[in-house]
N, C-alpha and C positions, 0 to 999 in steps of 0.2 A: 626436336621432336617432330616425328613425320605428321603431316597433316591428314585428315581423314575426310571422307566424303561429308559427313556431317558437319564438320568444322570448316570447310571450304567449299562453297557452291561450284568452283570450277570443276570439282571431281563429282561426277554424277554418281547416284545410288546405283549398286550393282544390279539391283533388281530391275530398274530403268533399262540399264544397258542391256541386260539379256532380253527384256521385253522389245527393246529398240532394235536387237539384232534378228529378233523373229520377225518383226514387221518388215525389215529390209530383206530378208531371206525369202520370205512369202512374197513380197512385192516383186522381186527378181523373178521367182518361178511364176506368177501371175503373167508378168510382162513378157516371159518367154513362150507363154501358150498363146496360141493364134486367138484373136477375138471371137471367131466362130462365124461361119456362114449361116445364112437363113435356112432354118429347117423346115423340110416338106413333111406334112402329115396327111395320110389319106386312108379312109376305110369307112365303115358303117357300124353303128351300135344299135342293139336293140335291147331293152330290158322292160321289167315292169314296175311301176310306181304308183302305190295307193290306187290300185285297180284299174290303171291307165296303161296302155301298151306305148311306149316311146321308141321312136325310131328316128336316128340321126345318121344323115350321111354328109361326110365331109371332105374336102381338100383344101390344106391350108399351107402356107409358105410365110414363116415369121421367125419371131425370136426363138432362139434355142431354148430347150427345157432347162438348161442348167443356169439361165438366167431367171427363171422363174421359180422362186424359192417359198415353199410351204414353211411358215414361221414354226409350226409344231415339229418340223422334221429337222431344225438346225442342230448339228452336232454339238455336244456339250452343253445343251440349254438348260439352264435352271429356272428362270422365271421370266414372265413378259408383263409390262406395265404399259399402259396406253391412256391417252386423254380421250376426250368425249368424242371427237371426229377421227380419231387415228391419225391425225397428221403427225404426232410424235408418238414414238415406242421407245421405251426402255428395256432392252434384251440382256439380262444377266444371264453369264456363263459359269460353268464350274471352275474355269481356270483361265489365266492370263492367253494362254496358247489359242484357245477357241475364239476368244474376243480378238484378238491379232489378226488371225485367219480371215474371220469375217469384216474386220475394219478394212483390210486390204480388198477383199472381194468385193464388198458395197462400194468401194471408193473407185476401183479400176474398172470394174464392169457396169453397165447400165443393168440395173437389177430391178425386178418386181417382186412384190411380196403378196403372197396369199395365205389362207389358214388362220391359225391363231385361236381356234376353238377350245383346244385342249389345255390351254393356258388362261383361259377367262379373258382373252382380247380378240374375239373374233373378227375378222375382215369380212363383212357379209353385207348383202343388198338389204335395203330398206326404203321407203319411200323418202325418209329424211336425209340419209348419208349417199344411197345410190351408186354404191360401188363393191366390186369384190376383188378388185386388184389396185395396189398402190405402187408406184414407181418411187424408189429411194432417190432422193435429191441432195441428201446431206448425211454425214454420219461423222460422229466424234466418239472418243475412247474416255471411259471413266472408271478406271480400275479394271474389274471383271466384266463391266458392263459396256454396251455401246448404246450410244443416244441416236436415233435413227429418225430423220425428217423424211416426209413423203408428201406426195400429192397423187390425187386420184389418177387412175390409169384407165385408158379406154382400149376397147378391141382394136382399133386401128393404131394404136401404139404397139401392139403386139404382132399383128397381121400386115405384112406387106401385100398380101392376096390371100383371099379365103372366099370358098363357096360352100356355105352351110345350109343345109335343109333339116327343119326340125318337125316333128310330127307327134302329137299326143292324141291318141284316138281310145275309144272305148276299149278296155283291155279283155277282149272276149278269150283270150287265150291265157289270161292271168288267173290266180287263185280267187280274185273277184274282179268284177266288171262295171267300171264307172266312166262315165264321161267327166271331163273337167267341170267343177259345178263351183259358180260364185253364187252365194246366196245371201241374202239380206233376210235377218231375223228367221233363218231357218234351222232346225233341229240337224242332227248328224246325218239323217237320210236325205237332207235337201229336197224334202216332200211335204213337210208340214212346218208350222209355225213354232219358233222356239217358245213363244210365250206373248202375252198382251203387251201392246205399247201405249201408254197414256199420252194422249193428244191434247186434251185441255179440261181443266176442272176449275169450277168457282162453286158459290153457294147455290147457284141457281140451276147449273147444268154440268154434265160429265159426257166428255166424248172419249171413248176408248178403243182403240184399235185391237178388237178382241181376237181376231184371227187374220193378221195380216204379214204376208211373207212374199218375196219375189226370189225364185230359184231360176237361175240363167245356167243352162247346162250346153256344152258343146265339145266338139274336137277343136284342138288349137293347133296352129302351125306358124312357122315363120321362116323365111328364106332370105338370105343376105349374100351379096356379092361385094368384095372388097379388092381394089386394085390400086397399086402404086399408094398405099397406106390412106386411101380413100374410099368411102363408100360409093359404089356404083349402082346397085339397085337394092331395094328392100320391098318384101311382100309379107304381110301377115295378117291374121284375124281368126275368125271362128268359122268353122263348117259345122252343117247339120245342126244348127243352135236352135234351142227349144225354150220357152219360158212358161214356167207354171207358177201359179200364185194365187192368192185370197186376198181381196180387200173386203174385210167385214167390220162395220161400225156398230158399237154398242152405244145407242144414244139414250140418254136419261135427263128429263128436264122436270124441275119442281114449279117451273111457272113458264109463261111465255118468254122467250129469250132468243137472242141471235149472237152469233159470234164468228170470227173468222181467224185462221190460225196458218201460218207458213214458217215453218222451222226445219232446221237441218239437224238430223239425229245422229249421234256418235254411237252407232251400233256396229259393234265389230262383225265384219261379215264371216259367213262360212266360205273360205277360199282355200283353193289349193296352191301349193308352192311346188314346183318342178326345178330340180337341180340336176345338173350333170356337167362332166368334164370332157374337153377334148384334149387328150394329153394332159399336161399340168394346168391347163387353162381352165378356170371355172365359169360356169353360165348359170344363172337362175332367172326362172320366170315366176312372177308373184302378181296376184290380183287383189285390186281393193274395190270396195263399193260404197261409197258415201251415199247417204239417204235424205232425201227431202220429203216432207210430209206436207201437204196443203189441205185445208179442210175449211168449209163455210157451212154453216147451219143455222136454219131458222125454225123455231119451234112455236107452234100456235095453240099447244095446249100441254098440260102436265101429264107425262106418261112415260113409257119406255118401249124401245123397239130395238132390234138388232136387224141390220139389213147390209147387203154387200152383194158381191160376184165372185165367183170362181172363175179363173183364168187358164186357159190352155192354149199356147200359141205355137205354132212352127214358123221359125224365122227363116231358116234355110242358111244360106253362105252369107257372111258380113265380113268382107275384107278390104283392105286397103293397100296400095302400092305407090311405090316412088321410083322414079329414075331422073337424071339430070336434065333430059330432054322433055319428057311430058310432066314431070313434077307429080303432084299427087293426084291419084286416081283413086275411085272409090267403086267397088262392085255392089251395086244396090241389091239388098235383100227383096224377096218377094213373100211377106209374112202372110200366115193364114190364122185368124183370129177367132177363138171361141170363147164366148162368156156364159155363164151360168149363173142366174140370179138366186138369191135367196132371202127370205124376210120372215120375222116373227115379232110378236109384240101385242100391245094392247089395243082394243078396238077403238079406244078414244085418241089414239096417237094420231098427230098431224104434224108433218115437218118436210122441209127440203133441205137436202145437202148435197154440196159438191165436194168431192173427195178425190184426191190424187196421191200415190205412193211413187216417188221418182227415184230409182237408183240410176248410179252411174257405173257400169261396169269397166273398171280400168285394168289393162294388161300392161305390164312393165317386162320388158327384157333388158337386164342391168346394162346401163350405159350404152344401149343401142338405141332404144325408142320406147315411148309411151304412147299407148293407144287406147282410147276409152270410147265406149258407146254409151249413150243416155237412152233409156228406156222409160218414157213418160206416159204412162196410161192415167187419164182422168176419167172418172166416173161421176156422173150427175144423176142424183137418185132424188125421187119424190116418194114419201112413205105416208100412206094416208090409212087410217082405219075407219071402220064404219060400225056405229052401233046398231044401226039397222040390219045389216047383213051379218054382223059380228066376224066380219073379215078385216084382214090388214094386208095392203097391196103396196107394191114397189113397181114404180115405173121408172126406168133407168135409160141414160143414153152414155155413150163412151167415145173418147178420141184418144188415139194412140200416135204419138210421135216417135220416131227413131232418129237419132243425131249421132255424129261422131267427130272426134277431133284426134290430133296425133302431134308428137313433139319429137323432133330428133334430138338425139344426144350422142352423136358419133361426127366425125369430120366429113364435111362436104366442101363442094367448091365454093368459095367466099363470095364469089359473084351472085350466087343464088340463094344466100343465106336468108336474104329478108322475104323470099318467096317460100323457101322450103323449111325453115326452121320449125314453124308451126303452122298446122293445118286445123281449120276449123275454130269453133265448133259449126258444124254445118248440118242443116236438117237433110236426111237423107230419105226418108219416108214418112208419110202422114196418112192416116186411116181417112181423116175428116170425121165429122160427127155422125154415128151411126147408132141405131136403136137396139136396145137389149129387150128380149121378150118380156112381157108384161107379167108379173107373178103376183098370185094372192093365195093366202093360206087362211085357215080358221085363226081368229084373234084369240088371245089368252084371256081367260077370265079374270 
């Protein structure tokens, strides 16, 4: 009786034979194709995005587009599964031949992956994972599926040389016109508070930031140069920056009391996200704005008052640059600050308060760098009513500090890494303590 493949393991399954021949044939084909020279791309791009005019000039020399693969565009793709940090992907195809094709391709060529959004497994940028691309470091076949192991890829893995200039400015030629806005507790207009912020409450007193927001608006740019797979120069930051905001406290006391508060609030910022591609290579810029609130208040009587200041500042240009010779350099802004006080409440009110809303505006360019500026306005208020004059008055001073910090996320000369990996935080500008005009209004009866 003749043996069969099932009865004798030395005879392989014919399905396996056909699959193996397919792999060998494809391997021979790929091996015969030259690995490909570095690809040069040069040009300019202009487009509108959410009210901003985006302009990009570029000249790059790097990995060819055939090695940068969008997962969603794989031939014969059925589905994609991924783990939490996208280091492992399970890509299922409609049949074995597609799986064999990409098994060979991912094994023979140095391949980078992007995309995945259409199949529920996006490779995207965020402050936690911080990547848009992944390099394939291992692949294995599992029937009609491939198990793909990846590692984060950076732009200096893609580009042997690059000269890229990005600008996002107010889109006067677009259907709507907006600066980039990073707002803390702002509504969609980035001009008003989204709602009140509870600061402190107990049975004796309540502090509420009844009208508190900070809106940072600016044009955004960055410029990078890469040579020999390493960063040569970097410049980035904000131009024509302004800050508008309000710091208004609602102070209610049922007895004489004092308190101090210092807390960081998890308020989701109103922030723009800008994305674009140079050929198949994706870029994304996003912003974050963690918020710290500090408040100290001392009440000398039982009453209620609302006191605060409206802020309108012109910051100007706020930029940072790096090169291996001069290291980090900062172009200091020349802010012009304007405060308008406001107060209302009972004639019997008597309290002092120190109040600060401190947002840090962080700019991220995926796997290139992080750049953050901290805007720290502190307002010191004395609010006092008079039963004799039936007025309530606010006397206030302010102090504003601007600081910045940066972190490199791309390859640089290892000799300078202890100097250049991180910059700051460093105080860039301080107003010192300044007076805000005295304000009095008729007290509420």
